[in-house]
C-alpha positions as CSV (number, residue, x, y, z in Angstrom):
1,M,0.9,-13.5,-27.9
2,T,3.0,-12.2,-30.8
3,M,6.8,-12.5,-30.9
4,Q,7.2,-8.8,-30.9
5,R,5.1,-8.4,-27.7
6,S,7.1,-11.1,-25.8
7,R,10.3,-9.2,-26.7
8,Q,9.2,-6.0,-25.1
9,S,11.8,-4.6,-22.9
10,F,11.4,-5.0,-19.2
11,D,11.2,-1.2,-18.8
12,D,8.4,-1.0,-21.2
13,R,6.5,-3.6,-19.3
14,L,7.2,-2.1,-15.9
15,R,6.3,1.5,-16.8
16,P,2.4,1.1,-16.8
17,I,2.5,-0.6,-13.4
18,A,5.4,1.2,-11.7
19,R,3.2,3.7,-9.8
20,R,0.9,1.1,-8.4
21,L,3.7,-1.2,-7.6
22,Y,5.5,1.6,-5.7
23,G,2.2,2.4,-3.9
24,Y,2.0,-1.2,-2.8
25,A,5.6,-1.0,-1.6
26,H,4.7,2.1,0.4
27,A,1.7,0.5,2.0
28,L,3.8,-2.5,3.0
29,A,6.9,-0.7,4.2
30,R,5.0,2.3,5.7
31,D,7.8,4.8,5.0
32,L,9.4,6.3,1.9
33,D,12.9,4.8,2.4
34,G,11.6,1.3,3.1
35,A,9.2,1.6,0.1
36,A,12.1,2.7,-2.2
37,D,14.2,-0.2,-1.1
38,L,11.4,-2.7,-1.4
39,Y,10.6,-1.4,-4.9
40,Q,14.2,-1.5,-6.0
41,D,14.7,-5.0,-4.6
42,T,11.6,-6.2,-6.4
43,V,12.7,-4.8,-9.7
44,M,16.1,-6.3,-9.3
45,R,14.7,-9.8,-8.5
46,A,12.4,-9.6,-11.5
47,V,15.2,-8.5,-13.9
48,A,17.4,-11.3,-12.6
49,S,14.7,-13.9,-13.3
50,P,15.3,-16.0,-16.4
51,T,11.7,-15.8,-17.4
52,A,8.7,-13.5,-16.9
53,P,5.1,-14.0,-17.8
54,N,4.1,-12.9,-21.2
55,G,0.6,-11.3,-20.6
56,E,0.2,-7.9,-19.1
57,R,-2.1,-9.1,-16.3
58,Q,0.2,-12.0,-15.5
59,F,3.3,-9.8,-15.5
60,R,1.6,-7.3,-13.1
61,A,0.5,-10.1,-10.7
62,W,4.0,-11.6,-10.9
63,M,5.6,-8.3,-10.0
64,F,3.2,-7.7,-7.0
65,T,3.8,-11.3,-5.9
66,I,7.6,-10.9,-6.0
67,M,7.2,-7.8,-3.9
68,R,4.9,-9.4,-1.3
69,N,7.1,-12.4,-1.0
70,H,10.3,-10.3,-0.6
71,W,8.5,-8.2,2.1
72,I,7.5,-11.3,4.0
73,D,11.1,-12.6,3.8
74,Q,12.3,-9.3,5.2
75,L,9.8,-9.5,8.1
76,R,10.9,-13.1,8.9
77,A,14.6,-12.1,8.7
78,E,14.0,-9.3,11.2
79,C,12.2,-11.6,13.5
80,R,9.4,-9.2,14.2
81,Q,5.7,-9.6,14.1
82,P,3.7,-7.0,12.2
83,E,1.3,-5.1,14.4
84,I,-0.5,-1.8,14.6
85,E,1.7,1.0,15.8
86,P,-0.3,3.6,17.6
87,L,0.4,7.1,16.5
88,E,2.1,9.4,19.0
89,E,0.4,12.7,19.7
90,E,3.2,14.6,18.0
91,T,2.9,12.5,14.8
92,L,-0.9,12.9,14.8
93,A,-0.8,16.6,15.3
94,S,1.8,17.1,12.6
95,A,-0.2,15.1,10.1
96,F,-2.8,17.8,9.8
97,V,-2.3,21.0,7.8
98,P,-3.6,24.5,8.5
99,V,-7.3,25.1,7.8
100,S,-6.4,27.6,5.0
101,L,-5.2,24.8,2.7
102,E,-7.6,22.9,0.5
103,T,-9.9,20.4,2.2
104,V,-8.8,17.8,-0.2
105,I,-5.3,17.9,1.1
106,V,-6.5,17.5,4.7
107,N,-8.6,14.5,3.7
108,Q,-5.7,12.9,1.9
109,L,-3.5,13.2,5.0
110,A,-6.2,11.8,7.2
111,V,-6.7,8.8,4.9
112,R,-3.0,8.2,4.8
113,Q,-2.7,8.3,8.6
114,A,-5.7,6.1,9.1
115,F,-4.4,3.7,6.4
116,K,-1.1,3.4,8.3
117,R,-3.0,2.4,11.4
118,L,-4.7,-0.5,9.8
119,S,-3.4,-4.0,10.4
120,V,-0.9,-5.5,8.0
121,H,-3.5,-7.8,6.4
122,H,-5.9,-5.0,5.9
123,R,-3.4,-2.7,4.4
124,E,-2.1,-5.4,2.1
125,V,-5.5,-6.5,0.8
126,L,-6.8,-2.9,0.3
127,T,-3.6,-2.0,-1.6
128,I,-3.8,-5.0,-3.8
129,V,-7.5,-4.6,-4.6
130,D,-8.1,-0.8,-4.4
131,V,-4.7,0.6,-5.3
132,G,-3.3,-2.2,-7.5
133,G,-6.7,-2.8,-9.3
134,F,-6.6,-6.6,-9.0
135,S,-9.8,-8.6,-8.9
136,Y,-10.6,-10.6,-5.8
137,S,-9.6,-13.8,-7.6
138,E,-6.3,-12.3,-8.6
139,A,-5.7,-11.1,-5.1
140,A,-6.5,-14.5,-3.7
141,D,-4.0,-16.1,-6.0
142,M,-1.3,-13.6,-5.0
143,I,-1.6,-13.9,-1.3
144,G,-2.6,-17.6,-1.2
145,V,-6.0,-17.5,0.4
146,P,-9.5,-18.3,-0.9
147,R,-11.4,-15.6,-2.8
148,G,-14.0,-15.3,0.0
149,T,-11.2,-14.6,2.5
150,V,-10.1,-11.7,0.3
151,M,-13.6,-10.4,0.0
152,S,-14.2,-10.5,3.8
153,R,-10.8,-8.9,4.5
154,V,-11.5,-6.1,2.0
155,S,-14.9,-5.5,3.6
156,R,-13.4,-5.5,7.2
157,A,-10.5,-3.3,6.1
158,R,-12.9,-0.7,4.6
159,Q,-15.0,-0.8,7.7
160,A,-11.9,-0.3,9.9
161,L,-10.8,2.6,7.7
162,C,-14.2,4.2,8.1
163,V,-14.0,3.8,11.9
164,L,-10.5,5.4,11.9
165,L,-11.8,8.3,9.8
166,A,-15.0,8.9,11.9
167,D,-15.3,12.3,13.5
168,D,-14.7,10.8,17.0
169,N,-11.2,9.6,15.9
170,V,-10.0,12.8,14.1
171,A,-8.0,15.2,16.2
172,M,-8.0,18.8,15.4
173,H,-4.6,20.5,14.9
174,P,-4.0,22.9,17.9
175,A,-3.7,25.9,15.6
176,T,-7.3,25.3,14.5
177,T,-9.0,25.2,17.9
178,G,-9.6,28.9,18.0
179,R,-7.0,29.6,20.7
180,R,-4.8,32.6,20.0
181,S,-2.1,34.0,22.2
182,S,-2.4,37.6,22.9
């Protein structure tokens, strides 16, 4: 590590990972306001820290770990257990867009809705590995479990996501069922 690199501003170090870090916050918080708060709290905690890891990978893992630990602290403070929240019929129906829009958009919405229905552990591990781009070993270090546990959780999470996205579990928007009022 050169001296110049270790003196990089915090903003310069955060910029390349900001989008993935925010994505992780959104996966944990499950709503935009909660994600924004979690992201801001994480950045504030990191800035307030007297030291930060020098390497890019270490810095990235450190930031994700700060976020995860803060999120866990919030859950404990609120005295609630994370669990799957079933989607109400209104929410599910409003998640789909008219057929005239691109199929890609519909697929993105379906994946987001299915992702929100995953358990906390499944959302967390998929976000760390698939969104954050961390290796299984890095993810294991971050969440404090063995590498094999991360691998099995990722596998189960992907399977659960596939089940949620199966044709049997996808509801058509009422406007697309072919019924028209005369």
